[in-house]
N, C-alpha and C positions, 0 to 999 in steps of 0.2 A: 303471303305473309304481309299484312299491312304495315307500312312504315319502315320496313327493313328487309333487305334481301338476305339470302343465305350467306353469301360472302361477307356482307356487312356484319351479320351476326357473328360469324367466325372471327372477324377482326375485333369486334367488341369484346368477345370472350377472351381473346388473346390479350387485349389491352388491360382487361381486369385481372389477368393472371390466372384465369380459369383453365384447367387442364381437362376439358371435357372432349372425349373423342367425338368427332362429327362425321356424318355421312351426308353428302349433298345429294339431293334428289331433285331433278328438274325435268321439264318438258322441252328444254331448249338445248340442242347440241351445239355447244360453243367451246371449242378447243382452248381458247385463250383463258376462259374462266376455269375450265377443268384443270389446266396446268397451274394456274395461280392458286386455287384452293388446295390442290394436292401439295404444292410446294410450301404452303402455309400450314400444313399439318392435317388436313382432312384425311380420314381413314379410307374414304371412298367417294366416288362421284358416279352416280347412276342416272342414266337418261331414260325416261319413261317411253315406252314400256320396257321393263327389264325382267329378267328371269328370276325365279326363286333362288337359283344357284348363285346368281350375281349378288343378290341381296344377302344371302347367307355368307358369302365370301367377304362382303363389306363389313358385316356385323362381326365376323371372326377377326378381321383386321382391326376393327375398332376396339374389341375386347383385348386384343394382344397389345395394343398401344396404350390402353387406358390403365 
């Protein structure tokens, strides 16, 4: 995503008062980022490649929190 990372987008949405459920999808396994975005309200954090079941669980979590 040019110009903004997923965690930066999450922070910007929060700053604007938007209550949009988010699922972070990344190719980088970074436990610090995972912990931070989940604590800041992300409904899920998936590292590629991920299973259909993991994606479905994250979507269900996002819908439940939205």
